[in-house]
PyMOL Python script that loads the backbone (N, CA, C, O; Angstrom):
from pymol import cmd

cmd.read_pdbstr("""\
ATOM      1  N   UNK A   1      -1.759  16.347  14.239  1.00  0.00           N
ATOM      2  CA  UNK A   1      -1.715  14.613  13.672  1.00  0.00           C
ATOM      3  C   UNK A   1      -2.963  14.007  14.521  1.00  0.00           C
ATOM      4  O   UNK A   1      -3.734  13.239  13.945  1.00  0.00           O
ATOM      5  N   UNK A   2      -3.181  14.369  15.982  1.00  0.00           N
ATOM      6  CA  UNK A   2      -4.032  13.689  16.900  1.00  0.00           C
ATOM      7  C   UNK A   2      -5.457  13.320  15.918  1.00  0.00           C
ATOM      8  O   UNK A   2      -5.902  12.187  15.733  1.00  0.00           O
ATOM      9  N   UNK A   3      -5.982  14.530  15.395  1.00  0.00           N
ATOM     10  CA  UNK A   3      -7.174  14.390  14.848  1.00  0.00           C
ATOM     11  C   UNK A   3      -6.988  13.214  13.470  1.00  0.00           C
ATOM     12  O   UNK A   3      -7.875  12.382  13.276  1.00  0.00           O
ATOM     13  N   UNK A   4      -5.940  13.263  12.718  1.00  0.00           N
ATOM     14  CA  UNK A   4      -5.947  12.253  11.751  1.00  0.00           C
ATOM     15  C   UNK A   4      -5.608  10.886  12.147  1.00  0.00           C
ATOM     16  O   UNK A   4      -5.834   9.931  11.404  1.00  0.00           O
ATOM     17  N   UNK A   5      -4.948  10.744  13.562  1.00  0.00           N
ATOM     18  CA  UNK A   5      -4.738   9.482  13.868  1.00  0.00           C
ATOM     19  C   UNK A   5      -5.865   9.013  14.523  1.00  0.00           C
ATOM     20  O   UNK A   5      -5.966   7.788  14.597  1.00  0.00           O
ATOM     21  N   UNK A   6      -6.843   9.777  15.077  1.00  0.00           N
ATOM     22  CA  UNK A   6      -8.025   9.213  15.625  1.00  0.00           C
ATOM     23  C   UNK A   6      -9.080   9.033  14.560  1.00  0.00           C
ATOM     24  O   UNK A   6      -9.986   8.229  14.782  1.00  0.00           O
ATOM     25  N   UNK A   7      -9.048   9.756  13.337  1.00  0.00           N
ATOM     26  CA  UNK A   7      -9.836   9.294  12.272  1.00  0.00           C
ATOM     27  C   UNK A   7      -9.312   7.975  11.512  1.00  0.00           C
ATOM     28  O   UNK A   7     -10.063   7.177  10.950  1.00  0.00           O
ATOM     29  N   UNK A   8      -8.031   7.876  11.573  1.00  0.00           N
ATOM     30  CA  UNK A   8      -7.733   6.519  10.779  1.00  0.00           C
ATOM     31  C   UNK A   8      -7.877   5.463  11.812  1.00  0.00           C
ATOM     32  O   UNK A   8      -8.011   4.316  11.385  1.00  0.00           O
ATOM     33  N   UNK A   9      -7.872   5.670  13.261  1.00  0.00           N
ATOM     34  CA  UNK A   9      -8.240   4.511  14.081  1.00  0.00           C
ATOM     35  C   UNK A   9      -9.408   4.028  13.815  1.00  0.00           C
ATOM     36  O   UNK A   9      -9.692   2.834  13.716  1.00  0.00           O
ATOM     37  N   UNK A  10     -10.269   5.141  13.666  1.00  0.00           N
ATOM     38  CA  UNK A  10     -11.784   4.750  13.723  1.00  0.00           C
ATOM     39  C   UNK A  10     -12.051   4.145  12.395  1.00  0.00           C
ATOM     40  O   UNK A  10     -12.951   3.306  12.378  1.00  0.00           O
ATOM     41  N   UNK A  11     -11.349   4.448  11.104  1.00  0.00           N
ATOM     42  CA  UNK A  11     -11.610   3.719  10.006  1.00  0.00           C
ATOM     43  C   UNK A  11     -10.963   2.421  10.141  1.00  0.00           C
ATOM     44  O   UNK A  11     -11.474   1.565   9.419  1.00  0.00           O
ATOM     45  N   UNK A  12     -10.104   2.075  10.771  1.00  0.00           N
ATOM     46  CA  UNK A  12      -9.419   0.712  11.045  1.00  0.00           C
ATOM     47  C   UNK A  12     -10.506   0.043  11.728  1.00  0.00           C
ATOM     48  O   UNK A  12     -10.985  -0.943  11.169  1.00  0.00           O
ATOM     49  N   UNK A  13     -10.965   0.407  12.820  1.00  0.00           N
ATOM     50  CA  UNK A  13     -11.865  -0.300  13.603  1.00  0.00           C
ATOM     51  C   UNK A  13     -13.344  -0.691  12.877  1.00  0.00           C
ATOM     52  O   UNK A  13     -13.950  -1.718  13.183  1.00  0.00           O
ATOM     53  N   UNK A  14     -13.818   0.238  11.909  1.00  0.00           N
ATOM     54  CA  UNK A  14     -14.678   0.068  10.953  1.00  0.00           C
ATOM     55  C   UNK A  14     -14.742  -0.705  10.081  1.00  0.00           C
ATOM     56  O   UNK A  14     -15.802  -0.957   9.508  1.00  0.00           O
ATOM     57  N   UNK A  15     -13.190  -1.454   9.681  1.00  0.00           N
ATOM     58  CA  UNK A  15     -12.725  -2.018   8.596  1.00  0.00           C
ATOM     59  C   UNK A  15     -12.974  -1.584   7.261  1.00  0.00           C
ATOM     60  O   UNK A  15     -13.343  -2.303   6.332  1.00  0.00           O
ATOM     61  N   UNK A  16     -12.677   0.029   7.218  1.00  0.00           N
ATOM     62  CA  UNK A  16     -12.715   0.620   6.082  1.00  0.00           C
ATOM     63  C   UNK A  16     -11.515   1.656   6.045  1.00  0.00           C
ATOM     64  O   UNK A  16     -11.651   2.877   6.122  1.00  0.00           O
ATOM     65  N   UNK A  17     -10.300   0.960   5.913  1.00  0.00           N
ATOM     66  CA  UNK A  17      -8.938   1.818   5.929  1.00  0.00           C
ATOM     67  C   UNK A  17      -9.160   2.739   4.534  1.00  0.00           C
ATOM     68  O   UNK A  17      -9.879   2.563   3.551  1.00  0.00           O
ATOM     69  N   UNK A  18      -8.358   3.636   4.845  1.00  0.00           N
ATOM     70  CA  UNK A  18      -7.904   4.538   3.482  1.00  0.00           C
ATOM     71  C   UNK A  18      -6.770   3.717   2.710  1.00  0.00           C
ATOM     72  O   UNK A  18      -5.680   3.287   3.086  1.00  0.00           O
ATOM     73  N   UNK A  19      -7.418   3.666   1.532  1.00  0.00           N
ATOM     74  CA  UNK A  19      -6.489   2.935   0.606  1.00  0.00           C
ATOM     75  C   UNK A  19      -5.493   3.731  -0.431  1.00  0.00           C
ATOM     76  O   UNK A  19      -5.967   4.509  -1.258  1.00  0.00           O
ATOM     77  N   UNK A  20      -4.360   3.533  -0.352  1.00  0.00           N
ATOM     78  CA  UNK A  20      -3.485   4.637  -1.342  1.00  0.00           C
ATOM     79  C   UNK A  20      -2.616   3.729  -1.986  1.00  0.00           C
ATOM     80  O   UNK A  20      -2.342   2.563  -1.704  1.00  0.00           O
ATOM     81  N   UNK A  21      -2.165   4.585  -3.050  1.00  0.00           N
ATOM     82  CA  UNK A  21      -1.296   3.733  -4.095  1.00  0.00           C
ATOM     83  C   UNK A  21      -0.038   4.668  -3.922  1.00  0.00           C
ATOM     84  O   UNK A  21      -0.234   5.852  -3.647  1.00  0.00           O
ATOM     85  N   UNK A  22       1.240   4.189  -4.069  1.00  0.00           N
ATOM     86  CA  UNK A  22       2.499   4.778  -4.273  1.00  0.00           C
ATOM     87  C   UNK A  22       3.079   4.783  -5.522  1.00  0.00           C
ATOM     88  O   UNK A  22       3.062   3.782  -6.239  1.00  0.00           O
ATOM     89  N   UNK A  23       3.616   5.874  -5.858  1.00  0.00           N
ATOM     90  CA  UNK A  23       4.138   5.990  -7.195  1.00  0.00           C
ATOM     91  C   UNK A  23       5.702   6.108  -6.919  1.00  0.00           C
ATOM     92  O   UNK A  23       6.070   7.119  -6.320  1.00  0.00           O
ATOM     93  N   UNK A  24       6.369   5.451  -7.185  1.00  0.00           N
ATOM     94  CA  UNK A  24       8.122   5.452  -6.981  1.00  0.00           C
ATOM     95  C   UNK A  24       8.491   4.498  -5.886  1.00  0.00           C
ATOM     96  O   UNK A  24       7.842   4.432  -4.842  1.00  0.00           O
ATOM     97  N   UNK A  25       9.662   3.678  -6.167  1.00  0.00           N
ATOM     98  CA  UNK A  25       9.952   2.761  -5.272  1.00  0.00           C
ATOM     99  C   UNK A  25      11.539   2.864  -4.968  1.00  0.00           C
ATOM    100  O   UNK A  25      12.288   1.890  -4.899  1.00  0.00           O
ATOM    101  N   UNK A  26      11.879   4.076  -4.816  1.00  0.00           N
ATOM    102  CA  UNK A  26      13.317   4.283  -4.574  1.00  0.00           C
ATOM    103  C   UNK A  26      13.284   4.445  -3.166  1.00  0.00           C
ATOM    104  O   UNK A  26      12.414   4.078  -2.376  1.00  0.00           O
ATOM    105  N   UNK A  27      14.715   5.250  -2.885  1.00  0.00           N
ATOM    106  CA  UNK A  27      14.783   5.275  -1.299  1.00  0.00           C
ATOM    107  C   UNK A  27      13.768   5.575  -0.433  1.00  0.00           C
ATOM    108  O   UNK A  27      13.470   4.965   0.594  1.00  0.00           O
ATOM    109  N   UNK A  28      13.127   6.782  -1.015  1.00  0.00           N
ATOM    110  CA  UNK A  28      12.208   7.537  -0.020  1.00  0.00           C
ATOM    111  C   UNK A  28      10.890   6.598  -0.178  1.00  0.00           C
ATOM    112  O   UNK A  28      10.213   6.361   0.822  1.00  0.00           O
ATOM    113  N   UNK A  29      10.499   6.015  -1.576  1.00  0.00           N
ATOM    114  CA  UNK A  29       9.226   5.386  -1.455  1.00  0.00           C
ATOM    115  C   UNK A  29       9.329   4.153  -0.737  1.00  0.00           C
ATOM    116  O   UNK A  29       8.317   3.862  -0.098  1.00  0.00           O
ATOM    117  N   UNK A  30      10.353   3.298  -0.671  1.00  0.00           N
ATOM    118  CA  UNK A  30      10.441   2.298   0.076  1.00  0.00           C
ATOM    119  C   UNK A  30      10.382   2.591   1.757  1.00  0.00           C
ATOM    120  O   UNK A  30       9.884   1.743   2.497  1.00  0.00           O
ATOM    121  N   UNK A  31      10.839   3.647   2.200  1.00  0.00           N
ATOM    122  CA  UNK A  31      10.633   4.025   3.465  1.00  0.00           C
ATOM    123  C   UNK A  31       9.059   4.195   3.728  1.00  0.00           C
ATOM    124  O   UNK A  31       8.396   3.578   4.561  1.00  0.00           O
ATOM    125  N   UNK A  32       8.564   5.282   2.729  1.00  0.00           N
ATOM    126  CA  UNK A  32       7.007   5.525   2.921  1.00  0.00           C
ATOM    127  C   UNK A  32       6.232   4.085   2.805  1.00  0.00           C
ATOM    128  O   UNK A  32       5.286   3.858   3.559  1.00  0.00           O
ATOM    129  N   UNK A  33       6.594   3.273   1.990  1.00  0.00           N
ATOM    130  CA  UNK A  33       5.842   1.895   2.008  1.00  0.00           C
ATOM    131  C   UNK A  33       5.935   1.190   3.300  1.00  0.00           C
ATOM    132  O   UNK A  33       4.924   0.667   3.768  1.00  0.00           O
ATOM    133  N   UNK A  34       7.130   1.131   3.950  1.00  0.00           N
ATOM    134  CA  UNK A  34       7.222   0.525   5.273  1.00  0.00           C
ATOM    135  C   UNK A  34       6.430   1.280   6.259  1.00  0.00           C
ATOM    136  O   UNK A  34       5.664   0.718   7.042  1.00  0.00           O
ATOM    137  N   UNK A  35       6.623   2.612   6.219  1.00  0.00           N
ATOM    138  CA  UNK A  35       5.813   3.225   7.224  1.00  0.00           C
ATOM    139  C   UNK A  35       4.312   2.969   7.222  1.00  0.00           C
ATOM    140  O   UNK A  35       3.703   2.871   8.287  1.00  0.00           O
ATOM    141  N   UNK A  36       3.664   2.853   5.956  1.00  0.00           N
ATOM    142  CA  UNK A  36       2.376   2.815   5.704  1.00  0.00           C
ATOM    143  C   UNK A  36       1.621   1.189   6.408  1.00  0.00           C
ATOM    144  O   UNK A  36       0.691   0.916   7.168  1.00  0.00           O
ATOM    145  N   UNK A  37       2.616   0.450   5.659  1.00  0.00           N
ATOM    146  CA  UNK A  37       2.226  -1.228   6.057  1.00  0.00           C
ATOM    147  C   UNK A  37       2.577  -1.468   7.293  1.00  0.00           C
ATOM    148  O   UNK A  37       2.195  -2.550   7.738  1.00  0.00           O
ATOM    149  N   UNK A  38       3.248  -0.728   8.053  1.00  0.00           N
ATOM    150  CA  UNK A  38       3.576  -1.282   9.292  1.00  0.00           C
ATOM    151  C   UNK A  38       3.022  -0.415  10.627  1.00  0.00           C
ATOM    152  O   UNK A  38       2.649  -0.908  11.692  1.00  0.00           O
ATOM    153  N   UNK A  39       3.069   0.913  10.297  1.00  0.00           N
ATOM    154  CA  UNK A  39       2.784   1.633  11.407  1.00  0.00           C
ATOM    155  C   UNK A  39       1.583   2.727  11.486  1.00  0.00           C
ATOM    156  O   UNK A  39       1.350   3.536  12.384  1.00  0.00           O
ATOM    157  N   UNK A  40       0.915   2.503  10.299  1.00  0.00           N
ATOM    158  CA  UNK A  40      -0.292   3.366  10.063  1.00  0.00           C
ATOM    159  C   UNK A  40      -1.436   2.746  10.068  1.00  0.00           C
ATOM    160  O   UNK A  40      -2.009   2.639   8.984  1.00  0.00           O
ATOM    161  N   UNK A  41      -1.986   2.251  11.127  1.00  0.00           N
ATOM    162  CA  UNK A  41      -3.521   1.470  11.327  1.00  0.00           C
ATOM    163  C   UNK A  41      -4.624   2.629  10.619  1.00  0.00           C
ATOM    164  O   UNK A  41      -4.680   3.827  10.897  1.00  0.00           O
ATOM    165  N   UNK A  42      -5.245   2.078   9.887  1.00  0.00           N
ATOM    166  CA  UNK A  42      -6.360   2.878   9.265  1.00  0.00           C
ATOM    167  C   UNK A  42      -5.860   3.133   7.862  1.00  0.00           C
ATOM    168  O   UNK A  42      -6.760   3.550   7.133  1.00  0.00           O
ATOM    169  N   UNK A  43      -4.767   3.012   7.316  1.00  0.00           N
ATOM    170  CA  UNK A  43      -4.103   3.300   6.094  1.00  0.00           C
ATOM    171  C   UNK A  43      -3.717   1.872   5.457  1.00  0.00           C
ATOM    172  O   UNK A  43      -3.296   0.960   6.167  1.00  0.00           O
ATOM    173  N   UNK A  44      -3.880   1.753   4.147  1.00  0.00           N
ATOM    174  CA  UNK A  44      -3.527   0.499   3.632  1.00  0.00           C
ATOM    175  C   UNK A  44      -2.784   0.966   2.023  1.00  0.00           C
ATOM    176  O   UNK A  44      -3.289   1.742   1.213  1.00  0.00           O
ATOM    177  N   UNK A  45      -1.537   0.276   1.889  1.00  0.00           N
ATOM    178  CA  UNK A  45      -0.902   0.354   0.750  1.00  0.00           C
ATOM    179  C   UNK A  45      -1.454  -0.718  -0.234  1.00  0.00           C
ATOM    180  O   UNK A  45      -1.099  -1.896  -0.197  1.00  0.00           O
ATOM    181  N   UNK A  46      -2.275  -0.253  -1.040  1.00  0.00           N
ATOM    182  CA  UNK A  46      -2.960  -1.116  -2.204  1.00  0.00           C
ATOM    183  C   UNK A  46      -2.022  -1.248  -3.615  1.00  0.00           C
ATOM    184  O   UNK A  46      -2.306  -2.126  -4.429  1.00  0.00           O
ATOM    185  N   UNK A  47      -1.120  -0.512  -3.806  1.00  0.00           N
ATOM    186  CA  UNK A  47      -0.416  -0.694  -5.031  1.00  0.00           C
ATOM    187  C   UNK A  47       0.756   0.437  -5.186  1.00  0.00           C
ATOM    188  O   UNK A  47       0.696   1.657  -5.032  1.00  0.00           O
ATOM    189  N   UNK A  48       1.999  -0.542  -5.599  1.00  0.00           N
ATOM    190  CA  UNK A  48       3.129   0.539  -5.851  1.00  0.00           C
ATOM    191  C   UNK A  48       3.397   0.364  -7.124  1.00  0.00           C
ATOM    192  O   UNK A  48       3.693  -0.738  -7.587  1.00  0.00           O
ATOM    193  N   UNK A  49       3.294   1.758  -8.016  1.00  0.00           N
ATOM    194  CA  UNK A  49       3.995   1.560  -9.419  1.00  0.00           C
ATOM    195  C   UNK A  49       5.455   2.421  -9.566  1.00  0.00           C
ATOM    196  O   UNK A  49       5.831   3.482  -9.068  1.00  0.00           O
ATOM    197  N   UNK A  50       6.019   1.566 -10.383  1.00  0.00           N
ATOM    198  CA  UNK A  50       7.501   2.191 -10.428  1.00  0.00           C
ATOM    199  C   UNK A  50       7.832   1.426 -11.796  1.00  0.00           C
ATOM    200  O   UNK A  50       7.232   0.442 -12.229  1.00  0.00           O
ATOM    201  N   UNK A  51       8.926   2.093 -12.386  1.00  0.00           N
ATOM    202  CA  UNK A  51       9.448   1.661 -13.864  1.00  0.00           C
ATOM    203  C   UNK A  51      10.286   0.282 -13.860  1.00  0.00           C
ATOM    204  O   UNK A  51      10.469  -0.451 -14.831  1.00  0.00           O
ATOM    205  N   UNK A  52      10.732   0.107 -12.597  1.00  0.00           N
ATOM    206  CA  UNK A  52      11.561  -1.366 -12.386  1.00  0.00           C
ATOM    207  C   UNK A  52      10.897  -1.933 -11.541  1.00  0.00           C
ATOM    208  O   UNK A  52      10.979  -1.622 -10.353  1.00  0.00           O
ATOM    209  N   UNK A  53       9.903  -3.123 -12.101  1.00  0.00           N
ATOM    210  CA  UNK A  53       9.131  -3.817 -11.258  1.00  0.00           C
ATOM    211  C   UNK A  53       9.914  -4.580  -9.876  1.00  0.00           C
ATOM    212  O   UNK A  53       9.221  -4.857  -8.897  1.00  0.00           O
ATOM    213  N   UNK A  54      11.157  -4.840  -9.883  1.00  0.00           N
ATOM    214  CA  UNK A  54      11.853  -5.302  -9.046  1.00  0.00           C
ATOM    215  C   UNK A  54      11.846  -4.273  -7.978  1.00  0.00           C
ATOM    216  O   UNK A  54      11.333  -4.615  -6.913  1.00  0.00           O
ATOM    217  N   UNK A  55      12.254  -3.256  -8.060  1.00  0.00           N
ATOM    218  CA  UNK A  55      12.218  -2.161  -6.654  1.00  0.00           C
ATOM    219  C   UNK A  55      10.591  -2.102  -6.371  1.00  0.00           C
ATOM    220  O   UNK A  55      10.259  -2.055  -5.187  1.00  0.00           O
ATOM    221  N   UNK A  56       9.870  -2.100  -7.071  1.00  0.00           N
ATOM    222  CA  UNK A  56       8.427  -2.078  -6.248  1.00  0.00           C
ATOM    223  C   UNK A  56       8.248  -3.468  -5.357  1.00  0.00           C
ATOM    224  O   UNK A  56       7.667  -3.442  -4.273  1.00  0.00           O
ATOM    225  N   UNK A  57       8.849  -4.782  -5.967  1.00  0.00           N
ATOM    226  CA  UNK A  57       8.317  -5.648  -4.891  1.00  0.00           C
ATOM    227  C   UNK A  57       9.323  -5.722  -3.849  1.00  0.00           C
ATOM    228  O   UNK A  57       9.101  -6.312  -2.792  1.00  0.00           O
ATOM    229  N   UNK A  58      10.580  -5.064  -4.145  1.00  0.00           N
ATOM    230  CA  UNK A  58      11.514  -4.966  -2.712  1.00  0.00           C
ATOM    231  C   UNK A  58      10.800  -4.202  -1.874  1.00  0.00           C
ATOM    232  O   UNK A  58      10.597  -4.624  -0.736  1.00  0.00           O
ATOM    233  N   UNK A  59      10.275  -2.905  -2.291  1.00  0.00           N
ATOM    234  CA  UNK A  59       9.630  -2.077  -1.210  1.00  0.00           C
ATOM    235  C   UNK A  59       8.367  -3.114  -0.323  1.00  0.00           C
ATOM    236  O   UNK A  59       8.345  -3.131   0.908  1.00  0.00           O
ATOM    237  N   UNK A  60       7.540  -3.794  -1.031  1.00  0.00           N
ATOM    238  CA  UNK A  60       6.475  -4.650  -0.719  1.00  0.00           C
ATOM    239  C   UNK A  60       7.216  -5.860   0.523  1.00  0.00           C
ATOM    240  O   UNK A  60       6.705  -6.211   1.586  1.00  0.00           O
ATOM    241  N   UNK A  61       8.259  -6.199   0.063  1.00  0.00           N
ATOM    242  CA  UNK A  61       8.954  -7.123   0.726  1.00  0.00           C
ATOM    243  C   UNK A  61       9.542  -6.857   2.051  1.00  0.00           C
ATOM    244  O   UNK A  61       9.484  -7.542   3.072  1.00  0.00           O
ATOM    245  N   UNK A  62      10.140  -5.688   1.824  1.00  0.00           N
ATOM    246  CA  UNK A  62      10.445  -4.675   3.128  1.00  0.00           C
ATOM    247  C   UNK A  62       9.790  -4.652   4.067  1.00  0.00           C
ATOM    248  O   UNK A  62      10.236  -4.721   5.212  1.00  0.00           O
ATOM    249  N   UNK A  63       8.281  -4.522   3.682  1.00  0.00           N
ATOM    250  CA  UNK A  63       7.234  -3.989   4.631  1.00  0.00           C
ATOM    251  C   UNK A  63       6.549  -5.360   4.788  1.00  0.00           C
ATOM    252  O   UNK A  63       5.351  -5.391   5.068  1.00  0.00           O
ATOM    253  N   UNK A  64       7.341  -6.633   4.599  1.00  0.00           N
ATOM    254  CA  UNK A  64       6.540  -7.794   4.992  1.00  0.00           C
ATOM    255  C   UNK A  64       5.246  -8.377   4.100  1.00  0.00           C
ATOM    256  O   UNK A  64       4.563  -9.367   4.366  1.00  0.00           O
ATOM    257  N   UNK A  65       5.128  -7.548   3.067  1.00  0.00           N
ATOM    258  CA  UNK A  65       4.127  -7.975   2.159  1.00  0.00           C
ATOM    259  C   UNK A  65       4.916  -8.916   0.825  1.00  0.00           C
ATOM    260  O   UNK A  65       5.525  -8.430  -0.128  1.00  0.00           O
ATOM    261  N   UNK A  66       4.730 -10.079   1.053  1.00  0.00           N
ATOM    262  CA  UNK A  66       5.293 -11.037   0.205  1.00  0.00           C
ATOM    263  C   UNK A  66       4.606 -11.473  -0.834  1.00  0.00           C
ATOM    264  O   UNK A  66       5.194 -12.408  -1.377  1.00  0.00           O
ATOM    265  N   UNK A  67       3.504 -11.161  -1.393  1.00  0.00           N
ATOM    266  CA  UNK A  67       2.942 -11.783  -2.251  1.00  0.00           C
ATOM    267  C   UNK A  67       2.136 -10.546  -3.269  1.00  0.00           C
ATOM    268  O   UNK A  67       0.957 -10.648  -3.607  1.00  0.00           O
ATOM    269  N   UNK A  68       2.995  -9.441  -3.644  1.00  0.00           N
ATOM    270  CA  UNK A  68       2.163  -8.578  -4.572  1.00  0.00           C
ATOM    271  C   UNK A  68       2.158  -9.255  -5.804  1.00  0.00           C
ATOM    272  O   UNK A  68       3.008 -10.064  -6.176  1.00  0.00           O
ATOM    273  N   UNK A  69       0.950  -8.809  -6.547  1.00  0.00           N
ATOM    274  CA  UNK A  69       0.981  -9.319  -7.824  1.00  0.00           C
ATOM    275  C   UNK A  69       0.868  -8.149  -8.744  1.00  0.00           C
ATOM    276  O   UNK A  69       0.137  -7.172  -8.579  1.00  0.00           O
ATOM    277  N   UNK A  70       1.779  -8.401  -9.846  1.00  0.00           N
ATOM    278  CA  UNK A  70       2.102  -7.572 -10.992  1.00  0.00           C
ATOM    279  C   UNK A  70       0.797  -7.575 -11.917  1.00  0.00           C
ATOM    280  O   UNK A  70       0.205  -8.605 -12.241  1.00  0.00           O
ATOM    281  N   UNK A  71       0.360  -6.033 -12.371  1.00  0.00           N
ATOM    282  CA  UNK A  71      -0.869  -5.989 -13.033  1.00  0.00           C
ATOM    283  C   UNK A  71      -0.395  -5.045 -14.088  1.00  0.00           C
ATOM    284  O   UNK A  71       0.409  -4.138 -13.870  1.00  0.00           O
ATOM    285  N   UNK A  72      -1.044  -5.362 -15.470  1.00  0.00           N
ATOM    286  CA  UNK A  72      -0.511  -4.516 -16.486  1.00  0.00           C
ATOM    287  C   UNK A  72      -1.946  -3.460 -17.100  1.00  0.00           C
ATOM    288  O   UNK A  72      -1.829  -2.650 -18.020  1.00  0.00           O
ATOM    289  N   UNK A  73      -3.069  -3.691 -16.435  1.00  0.00           N
ATOM    290  CA  UNK A  73      -4.022  -3.018 -16.787  1.00  0.00           C
ATOM    291  C   UNK A  73      -4.872  -2.242 -15.707  1.00  0.00           C
ATOM    292  O   UNK A  73      -4.914  -2.735 -14.580  1.00  0.00           O
ATOM    293  N   UNK A  74      -5.530  -1.109 -15.949  1.00  0.00           N
ATOM    294  CA  UNK A  74      -6.384  -0.977 -14.869  1.00  0.00           C
ATOM    295  C   UNK A  74      -7.526  -1.750 -14.486  1.00  0.00           C
ATOM    296  O   UNK A  74      -8.191  -1.446 -13.496  1.00  0.00           O
ATOM    297  N   UNK A  75      -7.786  -2.712 -15.198  1.00  0.00           N
ATOM    298  CA  UNK A  75      -8.952  -3.567 -14.974  1.00  0.00           C
ATOM    299  C   UNK A  75      -8.357  -4.459 -13.995  1.00  0.00           C
ATOM    300  O   UNK A  75      -9.003  -4.780 -12.998  1.00  0.00           O
ATOM    301  N   UNK A  76      -7.032  -4.940 -14.220  1.00  0.00           N
ATOM    302  CA  UNK A  76      -6.518  -5.798 -13.344  1.00  0.00           C
ATOM    303  C   UNK A  76      -6.168  -5.208 -12.007  1.00  0.00           C
ATOM    304  O   UNK A  76      -6.184  -5.907 -10.995  1.00  0.00           O
ATOM    305  N   UNK A  77      -5.830  -3.845 -11.984  1.00  0.00           N
ATOM    306  CA  UNK A  77      -5.616  -3.092 -10.886  1.00  0.00           C
ATOM    307  C   UNK A  77      -6.884  -3.032 -10.100  1.00  0.00           C
ATOM    308  O   UNK A  77      -6.790  -3.320  -8.907  1.00  0.00           O
ATOM    309  N   UNK A  78      -7.952  -2.734 -10.532  1.00  0.00           N
ATOM    310  CA  UNK A  78      -9.277  -2.544  -9.787  1.00  0.00           C
ATOM    311  C   UNK A  78      -9.751  -3.913  -9.356  1.00  0.00           C
ATOM    312  O   UNK A  78     -10.215  -4.000  -8.220  1.00  0.00           O
ATOM    313  N   UNK A  79      -9.698  -4.934 -10.071  1.00  0.00           N
ATOM    314  CA  UNK A  79     -10.113  -6.003  -9.435  1.00  0.00           C
ATOM    315  C   UNK A  79      -9.158  -6.425  -8.239  1.00  0.00           C
ATOM    316  O   UNK A  79      -9.748  -6.758  -7.212  1.00  0.00           O
ATOM    317  N   UNK A  80      -7.501  -6.468  -8.213  1.00  0.00           N
ATOM    318  CA  UNK A  80      -7.000  -6.412  -7.064  1.00  0.00           C
ATOM    319  C   UNK A  80      -7.305  -5.838  -5.983  1.00  0.00           C
ATOM    320  O   UNK A  80      -7.368  -6.405  -4.892  1.00  0.00           O
ATOM    321  N   UNK A  81      -7.545  -4.528  -6.219  1.00  0.00           N
ATOM    322  CA  UNK A  81      -7.971  -3.471  -5.057  1.00  0.00           C
ATOM    323  C   UNK A  81      -9.210  -4.008  -4.096  1.00  0.00           C
ATOM    324  O   UNK A  81      -9.283  -4.064  -2.868  1.00  0.00           O
ATOM    325  N   UNK A  82     -10.253  -4.419  -5.233  1.00  0.00           N
ATOM    326  CA  UNK A  82     -11.615  -4.751  -4.828  1.00  0.00           C
ATOM    327  C   UNK A  82     -11.502  -6.152  -3.955  1.00  0.00           C
ATOM    328  O   UNK A  82     -12.341  -6.487  -3.118  1.00  0.00           O
ATOM    329  N   UNK A  83     -10.447  -6.832  -4.258  1.00  0.00           N
ATOM    330  CA  UNK A  83     -10.165  -8.289  -3.569  1.00  0.00           C
ATOM    331  C   UNK A  83      -9.124  -8.102  -2.543  1.00  0.00           C
ATOM    332  O   UNK A  83      -8.598  -9.127  -2.110  1.00  0.00           O
ATOM    333  N   UNK A  84      -8.815  -7.185  -2.173  1.00  0.00           N
ATOM    334  CA  UNK A  84      -7.795  -6.903  -0.954  1.00  0.00           C
ATOM    335  C   UNK A  84      -6.260  -7.748  -1.520  1.00  0.00           C
ATOM    336  O   UNK A  84      -5.566  -8.419  -0.756  1.00  0.00           O
ATOM    337  N   UNK A  85      -5.998  -7.567  -2.757  1.00  0.00           N
ATOM    338  CA  UNK A  85      -4.829  -8.051  -3.199  1.00  0.00           C
ATOM    339  C   UNK A  85      -3.663  -6.948  -3.484  1.00  0.00           C
ATOM    340  O   UNK A  85      -3.895  -5.896  -4.078  1.00  0.00           O
ATOM    341  N   UNK A  86      -2.722  -7.221  -3.118  1.00  0.00           N
ATOM    342  CA  UNK A  86      -1.757  -5.986  -3.229  1.00  0.00           C
ATOM    343  C   UNK A  86      -1.197  -6.064  -4.766  1.00  0.00           C
ATOM    344  O   UNK A  86      -0.942  -7.108  -5.365  1.00  0.00           O
ATOM    345  N   UNK A  87      -1.073  -4.856  -5.229  1.00  0.00           N
ATOM    346  CA  UNK A  87      -0.319  -4.800  -6.655  1.00  0.00           C
ATOM    347  C   UNK A  87       0.789  -4.091  -6.575  1.00  0.00           C
ATOM    348  O   UNK A  87       1.498  -3.939  -7.569  1.00  0.00           O
TER     349      UNK A  87
END
""", "prot")
cmd.dss("prot")
cmd.show_as("cartoon", "prot")
cmd.util.cbc("prot")
cmd.orient("prot")
């Protein structure tokens, strides 16, 4: 993990974090969202997909992301990712 930690730290310092999306906001998904948002410098959770939108929002809220935006199309998602808007 040290190699990965160093690579992620370098990406964080360069302002180029690895952007990831999460599919599923159940018990495990909420924990993973919290881990990425709070404790993994160099990695950014940009989107959460879930059948129940409220569960996706709760996963973000638990990680102190209070303003995720709901998207319905790929174009909306890509726009949000380009503009650093959580979806």
